[in-house]
C-alpha positions in Angstrom: -16.4 26.0 14.9 -17.9 23.0 16.8 -15.7 19.6 16.3 -17.5 17.3 13.7 -19.6 14.5 14.4 -17.8 10.9 13.2 -20.6 10.5 10.8 -20.3 14.1 9.4 -16.2 13.8 9.2 -16.5 10.1 7.3 -19.3 11.7 4.8 -17.0 14.6 4.3 -14.3 12.7 3.6 -15.6 10.5 1.2 -17.0 12.9 -0.6 -13.7 14.8 -0.8 -12.7 12.3 -3.4 -15.4 13.7 -5.9 -19.1 13.2 -6.2 -21.1 10.0 -5.1 -24.1 8.3 -4.7 -25.4 7.1 -1.0 -24.2 3.2 -1.7 -20.8 4.2 -2.9 -20.4 6.9 0.0 -20.9 3.8 2.6 -18.6 1.2 0.4 -16.0 4.6 0.6 -16.5 4.8 4.3 -15.9 1.1 4.9 -12.7 1.3 2.6 -11.1 4.2 4.1 -11.6 3.0 7.6 -10.7 -0.4 6.9 -14.2 -2.0 7.6 -14.0 -0.7 11.1 -16.9 1.9 10.6 -20.3 1.0 9.1 -22.7 4.3 8.7 -26.7 2.9 8.2 -28.8 4.0 6.1 -30.7 6.5 8.9 -27.4 7.8 9.6 -25.9 8.5 6.3 -29.2 10.3 4.5 -29.7 12.1 8.1 -26.1 13.5 7.8 -26.6 14.2 4.2 -29.9 16.3 4.7 -27.9 18.2 7.4 -24.9 18.8 5.5 -27.1 20.0 2.8 -29.0 22.4 4.7 -25.7 23.7 6.2 -24.4 24.1 2.6 -21.5 21.7 2.9 -22.8 19.4 0.6 -24.7 19.4 -2.8 -26.9 17.3 -4.4 -26.1 16.7 -8.2 -27.0 15.2 -11.5 -24.2 12.6 -11.4 -21.8 11.5 -13.7 -22.8 11.7 -17.4 -25.3 13.4 -19.6 -28.6 11.7 -18.8 -29.4 11.9 -14.9 -29.8 8.6 -13.2 -33.6 9.0 -11.4 -32.6 5.8 -9.2 -29.6 7.3 -7.4 -29.3 10.7 -5.7 -25.4 12.1 -6.0 -23.6 14.2 -3.8 -20.8 16.3 -3.6 -18.6 18.7 -1.1 -19.3 22.5 -2.2 -16.4 24.6 -1.1 -17.5 25.3 2.2 -17.9 22.0 3.4 -14.3 21.7 1.6 -13.3 24.7 4.1 -14.8 22.8 7.2 -13.3 19.3 6.3 -10.1 21.5 6.1 -10.5 23.1 9.5 -11.6 19.9 11.2 -8.4 18.1 9.6 -6.4 20.9 10.9 -8.0 20.8 14.9 -7.1 17.0 14.4 -3.7 17.6 13.7 -3.4 20.1 16.6 -4.2 17.5 18.9 -2.2 14.7 17.7 1.0 16.9 18.0 -0.3 17.7 21.3 -0.3 14.3 22.2 3.1 13.5 21.0 4.4 16.6 22.8 2.9 15.0 26.0 4.5 11.5 25.4 0.6 10.2 24.8 1.6 8.7 21.7 5.3 8.2 20.1 6.6 10.8 17.7 7.0 9.3 14.3 10.4 9.2 12.8 10.5 11.0 9.1 12.9 9.5 6.7 
């Protein structure tokens, strides 16, 4: 699997916490990145469309018994969760390699 783009990674991370509508995804990305990453609507909805086409994200009716027709809700699929997990493991390997080479300091456990 090829490395995930930052936008894909942020959207998948956002949805790992549960289903969300588009604006809630944008807010969650800001929260997770300490306001460092701002996805524009075109980037967000283009990314969501590609993720749905790949089967990693599914559209849902949203919370509650009556669907909110003003908002579209999304959730991570099983294969999306697996892709996210694989990417996190890949990134952890990169960080371990960087620590082993002294590029970044080793963290103390304790």
